[in-house]
C-alpha positions as CSV (number, residue, x, y, z in Angstrom):
1,X,160.9,185.8,217.1
2,X,163.1,189.0,216.9
3,X,162.1,192.5,217.4
4,X,162.4,195.2,215.5
5,X,165.5,197.5,215.7
6,X,165.1,201.1,214.3
7,X,168.4,201.6,214.8
8,X,169.5,198.2,212.8
9,X,166.7,199.3,209.4
10,X,168.7,199.8,206.5
11,X,166.5,202.5,204.6
12,X,167.5,204.2,207.8
13,X,170.9,203.7,208.0
14,X,170.8,204.4,203.9
15,X,169.0,207.9,204.8
16,X,171.6,208.7,207.5
17,X,174.3,208.4,205.1
18,X,172.4,210.6,202.8
19,X,172.3,213.3,204.8
20,X,175.7,213.4,206.4
21,X,177.3,213.2,202.7
22,X,175.0,216.0,201.7
23,X,176.4,217.8,204.8
24,X,179.7,218.0,203.3
25,X,179.1,219.2,200.2
26,X,176.6,221.9,201.0
27,X,178.6,223.6,203.9
28,X,181.8,223.9,202.6
29,X,180.6,225.9,199.7
30,X,178.3,227.8,201.8
31,X,181.3,229.2,203.7
32,X,183.6,229.1,200.3
33,X,180.7,231.6,199.3
34,X,180.6,233.3,202.7
35,X,184.6,234.3,202.7
36,X,184.6,234.8,199.3
37,X,184.8,238.1,197.3
38,X,180.7,238.6,196.5
39,X,180.3,238.3,200.1
40,X,182.0,240.0,202.9
41,X,181.8,238.9,206.5
42,X,182.6,241.8,207.7
43,X,178.8,243.3,206.5
44,X,177.0,239.9,208.2
45,X,174.9,241.6,210.9
46,X,176.5,242.9,213.7
47,X,179.9,242.4,212.1
48,X,182.0,245.2,211.2
49,X,181.2,248.7,210.3
50,X,178.5,250.2,207.2
51,X,180.4,249.2,203.8
52,X,179.5,251.9,201.5
53,X,181.0,251.1,197.5
54,X,182.1,254.0,195.3
55,X,181.4,253.4,191.4
56,X,183.6,255.1,189.2
57,X,182.1,255.1,185.9
58,X,184.2,255.6,182.4
59,X,182.5,258.5,181.6
60,X,183.7,260.4,185.0
61,X,180.5,259.5,186.9
62,X,180.3,258.3,190.6
63,X,177.8,256.5,192.8
64,X,178.1,256.0,196.2
65,X,175.6,253.1,197.9
66,X,175.2,249.3,199.1
67,X,176.7,247.3,196.4
68,X,175.3,243.6,195.3
69,X,178.0,242.3,193.3
70,X,176.9,238.5,193.3
71,X,178.6,238.0,190.2
72,X,175.6,235.7,188.4
73,X,175.0,238.5,185.8
74,X,176.4,241.3,183.6
75,X,175.3,243.9,186.1
76,X,175.9,245.4,189.6
77,X,172.7,246.9,191.6
78,X,173.2,249.6,193.9
79,X,171.5,250.6,196.6
80,X,171.0,253.2,198.7
81,X,172.5,255.4,196.2
82,X,173.9,258.7,196.4
83,X,175.4,260.6,193.5
84,X,177.3,264.0,192.9
85,X,176.0,266.9,190.8
86,X,177.6,270.1,189.1
87,X,176.3,273.2,190.4
88,X,176.9,277.0,189.6
89,X,176.6,278.0,193.2
90,X,179.8,279.2,195.4
91,X,177.7,279.5,197.9
92,X,179.1,275.7,199.4
93,X,182.3,276.8,198.1
94,X,182.3,273.4,196.3
95,X,182.2,272.9,192.3
96,X,179.2,270.1,192.9
97,X,176.2,269.0,195.2
98,X,175.4,265.9,196.7
99,X,172.4,264.2,195.6
100,X,170.3,261.3,196.9
101,X,169.2,258.7,193.8
102,X,165.4,258.4,193.2
103,X,164.0,262.5,193.5
104,X,164.2,262.1,189.8
105,X,161.4,261.7,187.3
106,X,160.8,258.4,186.9
107,X,161.3,258.2,190.6
108,X,163.8,255.2,190.6
109,X,163.0,252.4,193.7
110,X,164.1,248.7,193.0
111,X,168.0,249.8,193.3
112,X,170.5,250.7,190.4
113,X,172.0,248.5,187.6
114,X,174.8,249.4,186.3
115,X,176.6,247.4,183.3
116,X,179.7,246.1,184.0
117,X,181.2,247.3,180.8
118,X,181.0,250.8,182.0
119,X,182.4,250.3,185.0
120,X,186.3,252.0,185.4
121,X,186.6,251.0,189.6
122,X,184.7,250.0,192.4
123,X,186.6,251.1,195.8
124,X,185.1,251.3,199.9
125,X,184.2,255.0,200.8
126,X,186.2,255.6,203.9
127,X,183.8,255.7,207.2
128,X,184.8,259.1,208.6
129,X,184.5,260.5,204.1
130,X,182.8,263.9,203.1
131,X,180.5,261.3,201.1
132,X,179.9,258.9,204.7
133,X,179.1,261.6,206.7
134,X,177.0,263.6,204.4
135,X,174.8,259.9,204.0
136,X,174.5,259.9,207.6
137,X,173.4,263.3,207.9
138,X,171.0,262.8,205.7
139,X,169.7,259.5,207.2
140,X,169.2,261.3,210.7
141,X,167.4,264.5,208.9
142,X,165.1,261.6,207.3
143,X,164.6,259.9,210.5
144,X,165.6,256.9,209.4
145,X,166.5,254.1,212.4
146,X,169.3,251.4,212.5
147,X,167.6,248.2,211.7
148,X,167.9,245.2,214.5
149,X,169.4,243.0,211.8
150,X,171.0,243.6,208.3
151,X,173.4,242.5,206.1
152,X,175.0,246.3,205.7
153,X,174.1,248.0,208.8
154,X,173.5,251.6,207.9
155,X,175.1,254.1,210.2
156,X,173.2,257.1,211.3
157,X,174.8,260.7,212.2
158,X,175.6,261.7,216.2
159,X,174.3,265.0,216.8
160,X,178.0,266.4,216.6
161,X,178.0,265.7,212.9
162,X,174.3,266.8,212.6
163,X,175.3,270.2,214.1
164,X,178.4,270.8,211.8
165,X,176.0,270.4,208.4
166,X,173.4,272.7,210.0
167,X,176.5,275.6,210.3
168,X,177.6,274.4,207.0
169,X,174.4,275.2,206.0
170,X,173.7,278.7,207.8
171,X,177.3,279.6,206.4
172,X,176.0,279.0,202.5
173,X,172.8,280.9,202.9
174,X,175.1,284.0,204.7
175,X,177.5,283.0,201.6
176,X,174.9,283.2,198.9
177,X,173.4,286.4,200.6
178,X,177.1,288.0,200.7
179,X,177.8,287.5,197.2
180,X,174.9,288.8,195.9
181,X,174.9,292.2,197.9
182,X,178.3,292.6,196.5
183,X,176.8,292.2,192.7
184,X,174.5,294.9,193.6
185,X,177.7,297.1,195.1
186,X,179.6,296.7,191.6
187,X,177.1,297.4,189.9
188,X,176.3,300.5,191.8
189,X,179.7,301.6,190.7
190,X,178.7,301.7,186.9
191,X,177.5,304.2,185.3
192,X,173.9,304.2,185.4
193,X,171.1,305.5,182.8
194,X,169.1,306.7,185.9
195,X,169.9,309.0,188.9
196,X,171.5,308.3,192.2
197,X,168.4,308.5,194.1
198,X,166.4,305.7,192.1
199,X,169.6,303.8,192.0
200,X,169.9,303.8,195.9
201,X,166.1,303.0,196.1
202,X,166.4,300.3,193.8
203,X,169.6,298.9,195.6
204,X,168.1,299.2,198.9
205,X,164.8,297.6,198.1
206,X,166.9,294.5,196.5
207,X,169.1,294.3,199.8
208,X,165.6,294.1,202.1
209,X,164.4,290.7,199.3
210,X,167.7,289.3,199.5
211,X,167.2,289.8,203.5
212,X,163.9,288.3,203.4
213,X,165.0,285.0,201.6
214,X,167.9,284.5,204.3
215,X,165.4,284.1,207.2
216,X,163.3,282.2,205.1
217,X,166.2,279.8,204.1
218,X,166.9,280.0,207.6
219,X,163.2,279.1,208.5
220,X,163.4,276.2,206.1
221,X,166.8,275.3,207.5
222,X,165.2,274.7,210.9
223,X,162.1,273.0,209.2
224,X,164.4,270.5,207.6
225,X,165.9,269.5,211.2
226,X,162.8,268.7,212.7
227,X,161.7,272.0,214.2
228,X,158.3,273.0,214.3
229,X,157.0,276.3,212.9
230,X,157.1,278.6,215.6
231,X,160.5,276.6,217.0
232,X,161.9,277.2,213.4
233,X,161.1,281.1,213.1
234,X,162.4,281.7,216.2
235,X,165.8,279.9,215.6
236,X,165.7,281.8,212.2
237,X,165.2,285.2,213.8
238,X,167.7,284.5,216.5
239,X,170.0,283.1,214.0
240,X,170.0,285.8,211.5
241,X,171.9,289.1,213.0
242,X,174.4,286.6,213.9
243,X,175.3,286.4,209.9
244,X,175.2,290.2,209.1
245,X,178.3,291.1,207.6
246,X,179.6,287.5,207.2
247,X,181.2,286.5,203.7
248,X,182.6,283.4,205.2
249,X,184.4,283.5,201.8
250,X,188.2,281.8,202.6
251,X,186.5,278.9,204.6
252,X,186.7,275.1,203.5
253,X,183.3,273.7,201.4
254,X,181.6,271.0,203.5
255,X,179.9,268.5,201.3
256,X,175.9,269.1,202.5
257,X,173.4,266.3,203.2
258,X,171.0,266.2,199.6
259,X,168.2,267.9,201.8
260,X,170.5,270.4,202.7
261,X,172.2,271.4,199.9
262,X,169.2,271.5,198.2
263,X,167.8,274.2,200.4
264,X,170.9,276.1,200.0
265,X,170.6,275.8,196.1
266,X,167.2,276.9,195.9
267,X,168.3,279.5,198.2
268,X,171.2,280.8,195.4
269,X,168.3,280.5,193.0
270,X,166.3,283.3,195.0
271,X,168.9,285.7,195.4
272,X,170.0,285.4,191.9
273,X,166.3,286.1,191.1
274,X,166.3,289.1,193.0
275,X,169.7,290.7,192.0
276,X,168.4,289.5,188.5
277,X,165.4,291.9,188.8
278,X,167.7,294.8,190.6
279,X,170.5,295.0,187.6
280,X,167.7,295.0,185.2
281,X,166.7,298.1,187.0
282,X,169.8,299.4,187.7
283,X,171.0,299.4,184.2
284,X,167.7,299.6,181.9
285,X,166.2,302.3,183.8
286,X,163.0,299.7,184.1
287,X,160.1,300.0,186.9
288,X,160.4,297.7,190.1
289,X,159.0,294.7,189.5
290,X,157.4,292.3,191.9
291,X,160.0,290.4,193.9
292,X,160.3,286.3,194.3
293,X,158.9,284.3,196.8
294,X,161.5,284.2,199.6
295,X,160.5,280.7,200.4
296,X,162.6,277.8,200.6
297,X,161.3,274.5,200.7
298,X,162.1,272.5,203.9
C-alpha cells in the first residue's frame, strides 16, 4: 500500500502553480503603479522630503497642498490646502495674504476636488520657497507633529524659521501703525474746519489709540506663538518701544503663515477704524467718538 505524499498531491501542485502565476502578474503590475507618474516613489515613507504641489487654474487662482492624482476620474484631490487672497493692506509689503483652506463658512474638511478641465498647470512647490516656509511655520504654530509613517511626510518649521516670521509680523504691525500716523500728519497739513488746538487734541488721542492697537497686536502675536497671557503681555511691552519711530517701508515683504497674516490683517483693520474716526473729526468738526476695541484675535 502506497503512503500518501503531500508533495505529490495534484491538488496541492495545481495550487502552487496558480499562486506563482498570480505573483508574476500582480507583482509587476504593482511595481508599475509604484513607479508611474501617479505614485511618486520619493513621497513614500522615509524616502525623500515632503512633496507639495501648486495647482494653477485657468482663472488665475493657485492652490497649494498634497495632490492626489490617481487618474481614475476627471477630478484632482488637493489636501492640506492653502491659497493666496488679495488684500488691500500694505502692512506686509505684499499684495496678497496667505490663507489656509478650511476657515470658510462651509468648513471644507475632506480635501478640495478640482475639475481637470479647469487646470492650467501642476507644478512642484520648492522646499525652500516662501509658500513652503509659510506652511511649515503654520504647522508649528498649530502644534502639529510629523507622523511616524506617511506617504508624504509634512515638514515642520525649525526655530529659526519661526523667529523670522515673528520678526516679519512685528515689522508688519509697526508698518501699519506708521502708515496710519503718517496719514494723520497729512490731514493736519490741510486747512481744517476746527482750531489748531482741537486738531492737536484729536490727533494726540488717535495716536494713543493707534499705539494701543499696536501693543494689543503684539500681545496677540505672543499668544499665537504659544505664550501664556502674562508672557505675551511682557513680550508686547518689551517689544513695542523698539518699534517706535520705525516704518520698515523699504523692507522686503515676507509671506506670513496664515495665522500670522490674519493677525496682521486684523490689526490693519483696527488701525483703519481709528484713522477713519479721527479723519471724520478733523475734517467735519464732529465730537470724538469711542475708539474701536484694540484687541487682535490670537
